[in-house]
N, C-alpha and C positions, 0 to 999 in steps of 0.2 A: 446545710452548707452547699451544696451544690449549686446554689445560686452564685456563688463568689464566683466570678471570670475566670481568677488563679487556679481555682479548683477544677477547672473542666476537663484535664488529663487525669485527675487522681484515681486511683481504683475504688469501684464500686464499693468495695469492702473498707476501704479506708474511712471513705465518707461515712458508713454507715454507723461504724465505731465512732466517729466525729461527733454525729448525730446524738448516739447514745450517751454520750459523755458529756456533750455539753450542757451549760444551764441557759435559757434563754428568757430573756425579760426585755421589758419597754423602759425608755425614760423618756421624759418631757420637758420642755424646754425648761434652759436653766439647772437641772438636777445633776449632780455632782458622780462622775463615776470614778474617779480618784480622786481625793482631795492631794495638795500639792504635801511633799513632803513624808508620804506614806509610802510601806513597802509592799507588793501585791504580788502574791506568789501565783499569779494566774492570767492570762491571756485573752484579750478581746476580739471578735470578730465583728464589724459594723454590717451587719445585713442592709439595714436603709438607716437613713437620716445624715447629719453632720455632728461629729462632734469637735470642738475646738480645745486648743490648749493654751489658756491664759496664765502667764509668768509675771507676778506677782513682786514688782522689786523693795527695795529698804525704803524707796522715798514714796511708796503707794501707786509709783507706776506701771499700768499693765502692759505687757510686750506679749504680742501674740503671736504664736507660731503656727505653720499651715495644717489648717484644718483638716482632719479624718472626713472621706466621703463614703460612698457604698462599697462594700469587698475590702476593707484595709483592715490590717491587723493592727491592731493596739496595745500597747506596754510590751513589745516586743524585749524590750530589756530584760525581762524575766527571764526570758529562757537561757540568758548567760548563764545561770546557775547561783550569779553574785547576789541577786535580789536587791539590786543600789533604789535608795530613797527617788522617790518619781520628783523630779524638781519644781512640777508646773503640775496645775489643775487637769484635769479633763470632766469637761463638762458638753452636755448635750444641747445643741445648737437647732432645737425645736426637737419633735417625736423623733424616736431613735428605736430600733430594734437593734436589741445585741443578742451575740452566743457568745458563752462564757465557759473557759476550761481550765483547769491547772495546767501552769508551764509543764511540769513531767510527764503529766499525764500524755497531754499533746505530744512531746517528742516522743514519748514510746510507742506512740499509735504511727506516728508517721515514719520513723526511724527504717522501714525496711520496705519503704516506699517511694522509689527514687522522682518520679513525680511530685509529690508531695512536700519531699525537700527542696525540690525545684523552686516549687510554689514558694514557700517560705523565703529562700533566699531572695527570690524576685521582690516579694512584699517589703521585705527588709531596705534592700536596695532603693526602690522606689521612694520610698520613706524618706532615705538619707537623699537623696537626689533633692527632694522638695525641701528639704531644710537647708540645704547648699544654694539652689536657688533662690531661697528666701534671703539669706544672708546677701549673694551678690546683688540684688534689687534693693536692699535696704544701703550697701555699700556705693553702692554706682549710679541709682536711679535719681533723679530730682524727687520731690514731692508730688508734683504734678504726673510724674510718668508711674510712680507707685499708684497712683490713684486710678490711671488708665488700664493700668497692669490687672489691677483688683477688681476693678469692674469688668474686663474681658474675662479675667477666671470666674466671676461669677455667674457669665453670660454663656460660659463654653456650654453646659450641660442643655441650654436651653433655646439652642439656635432653630430659628425655624427655616423652611424651604427657602423662603423670599430673603435670608440673611436679617433676617430682624429676631431680635431676644428680649426676653420679657424677665425683670429682677424680682423674685416678689417670695417673699416680702421684703420691703427696702432695709437694706441695715441703716442703723441709724449712724449719723455723722462720728459719734463717738466710736461707734464699733468699728467702722472703716479707718478710723485713724489710729485705735489701738491695732487691727490688722497689719497695716504698714509704716508703723513708727513713727506715727505723726500725732498733729492736736487737730481736734474738731475744725478749728476754724479753717484753718489751709482745705481741709478737706469740703467743708461748706461753699468755699471760695472758688472751689475749682468747679463741683458740681454747678453750681450757678452758672460760672462760664458753659459750661456743656451744653446747660439748657438753654443759654442764650441762642447759641449757635445752631440748634437743633439734633445735637447728635444724644443728648438724651432728653424725654419726655416725662414728667413727673404725672402719674394718673392715679388717684386715690394710694392703694396701700403698694402700688406696683411702680418700677421704674422702666420705660420702656425705651431698648435701644433701635431706633427705625432701620438702622444699617451699621452694623458691626464691622464691617470693614471698614467705614471713617474713622471709628475709634482705634482701630487696627493700625491707619496709617499715622493717625494724631500719634499715637506710642512710639512709632518708628520713625518719625520725624523728628518730637520733643526735643531727646538728648542728641541730638545732631550737633 
């Protein structure tokens, strides 16, 4: 647990007790951590990989909430004591390493450590900000801009010193469409355009962005 950035100031004794009480496991791509509609009295810490949150509508459409990445707290609602139904599925997007601990046990461990409590608050607030940002993008940005924004998000952790980035593996058109609340045809059209002007280049199973600043500039101008 010491590898989680938010826990860098937490007391060693608190971290040691977390490690002792956690259950550690791995998920493969597509494995379900929590099915939609379940009540789970545990919290999870994503130590490596990505978790996605698909919401399945009554008509069968999939709406994706922002993914969780390394260091994220998952199922924080279990800490409220109410144990609400999880309204979405939580699934692995590729290999993941996860630590799991009972919500009451976790609260008992951190209750006398101010730095641990502060870390918990920061994690919950950051997740809330991601959800708000996602709602704002869906409400205010055009489909083209949402494609650009999602590509920039995928580039963020892989930007090289020269300003290029590689997205690997390439998400399918359907996956990208679900992430940004549109249909695959719109994503395919915009990716074809971006390739035609050299902003993105497809090679094997990777998508190369030679100059991320060009994509950033395009997003800044597209909804002016």
